[in-house]
N, C-alpha and C positions, 0 to 999 in steps of 0.2 A: 259228737258233743262239741258245742261251741261255748267258749267262755270269753269273758271280757275282763281286761285288766282294770277297767273303770268301775266294775261292779264289786261291791263288798256288802253282802247281805247280812253280815254279822254285826255291823255297827248301825246304830240309830243316827240318822241325819239330824243335826241340830241347826236350826235357823235362828240367827240373832240379828240385831239391828246394825251392829258395827264392830270394829276391832276392839274397842274398849270393853264391850260386853263379853267378847270371846276371851280377852285377857282376864277379866273378872272370873269367868267360869273356870278357866285353867287353874287359877289360884284358889278358888273356892272348893272345888272337888277334884283334885289332881288324881286321886286313886281310881276314879271312874272314867277317865279320859280314854282308856283302852276300849271302852264299850260304845263310844260315840265318835261321830265324825263332825267336827265343828266346821261348818261350811263358811268359806270366805265370802259372806254375803254382806251387802250394804243396802238393806231394805228397811224402810221406815215402818212404823207400827201400822199405819193405814194400809200400806201395800201388802204387808205380811197377812193381815186379816183378810184383805181382798183375795189373795192367792188361796188362803186356807178355805174360805167360803166357796171359791170357784171350783176347787178340786179336793173335796173332803176325802175321797178314796185314796189319794196320794198323801195329802198333808195329815191325814189321820194316823199315818204310820211314821210321822216325824215328831220331833220335839221343837216347839216354838218357845223361845225365851225372849221376853220383853224386858226392857230396862225397868229399874225400880220406880221410875216416875210415872209409869203407866198405871192408871187407876182402873181396877177391875170393874168398877161400877160406871166407868166413863162410857159414853155412847159408842166409842170406837169398838170396845170389846163386846158391847151389847149386840153387835152385828152377828156374833156367834151365839147361838141360843144357849141358855143356861144348861139345858138338858144335854146338848152336845158337849159342852165344856166339862160337865161333871162325868158323863159316861165315857168319853175318850180320855180326858185328863192329861192331855199333852200340851196344854198351854200354861206356861208358868211365867213368873216374873222374877227378876233378881231381887234380893232382899233390900229393904230400905225404901225410901220415897224419893230418891234422887237418882239421876242417871249415873252410870259408872264413872264417867269422866270427872264428875264432881266429887265422888267418893274418893 
């Protein structure tokens, strides 16, 4: 049996745009942090969507959290079909209409 210390299948990997979004999540849902792994990622909205579309089999098992200023009707998120977003349901945005660093 081979095991890896880098593997933890019990936690959902969470991709965010920046440190401020992770800070916001930590303070928004502190009781649920034991179930997720907030990845130290610095990936913009367009890049996250590109990765998501490129490998749906992997990113379909993660949680993608966008800043509040991302409009779900914007052409960026329209790259992911409505059917995919509704059926998988793993793309969300922070509350409000502003980025976390402004809030």
